[in-house]
C-alpha positions in Angstrom: 11.9 -8.4 -13.2 11.5 -11.4 -10.5 8.3 -12.9 -9.7 9.0 -12.1 -5.9 9.3 -8.9 -4.0 12.9 -9.8 -2.9 13.6 -10.4 -6.7 12.3 -7.0 -7.9 14.3 -5.3 -4.9 17.3 -7.0 -6.1 16.7 -6.3 -9.5 16.0 -2.6 -9.1 18.8 -1.8 -6.8 21.1 -3.5 -9.2 19.4 -1.3 -12.1 20.0 1.8 -10.3 23.6 1.0 -9.4 23.1 1.1 -5.5 25.7 -0.4 -3.1 23.9 -1.3 -0.1 26.1 -1.1 3.0 25.8 -4.1 5.4 22.4 -4.0 7.3 20.8 -1.6 4.8 19.4 -4.2 2.5 17.3 -5.4 5.0 15.8 -2.4 6.1 15.4 -1.0 2.7 13.6 -4.2 1.7 11.2 -4.1 4.6 10.6 -0.3 3.2 10.2 -1.4 -0.6 8.0 -4.2 0.9 5.6 -1.8 2.4 5.7 0.8 -0.5 4.6 -1.9 -2.8 1.9 -3.0 -1.1 0.7 0.8 -0.8 1.1 1.4 -4.3 -1.4 -2.0 -5.2 -3.9 -0.8 -2.7 -3.9 2.7 -4.5 -4.6 1.2 -7.7 -7.0 -1.0 -6.3 -11.0 -0.7 -7.2 -12.4 -0.7 -3.8 -16.6 -0.5 -3.4 -17.8 2.8 -2.3 -18.9 1.2 0.8 -15.5 -0.1 1.9 -14.5 3.3 3.1 -16.2 4.1 6.4 -16.1 8.1 6.2 -17.9 8.1 2.7 -21.0 6.1 3.9 -24.1 8.3 4.6 -27.1 6.7 5.9 -29.9 9.0 6.2 -32.3 8.8 9.1 -36.0 9.3 8.5 -37.5 12.6 9.1 -37.4 13.7 12.5 -35.5 10.3 13.5 -33.9 10.3 16.9 -35.0 13.7 18.2 -37.3 13.4 21.1 
């Protein structure tokens, strides 16, 4: 397959035998690009601290209570 996202898109649509109508190629290429970017992120190894929902910072005992 090609090195660019466009080349990959063309190769995969040809492999699948898709005959795209005018206007479909541009729309599907944009969606394909977004999907490939998401797939790369899912497989990436991010540090635990990169996700704010998973960060727990304990406060000292009684901290903040008045």
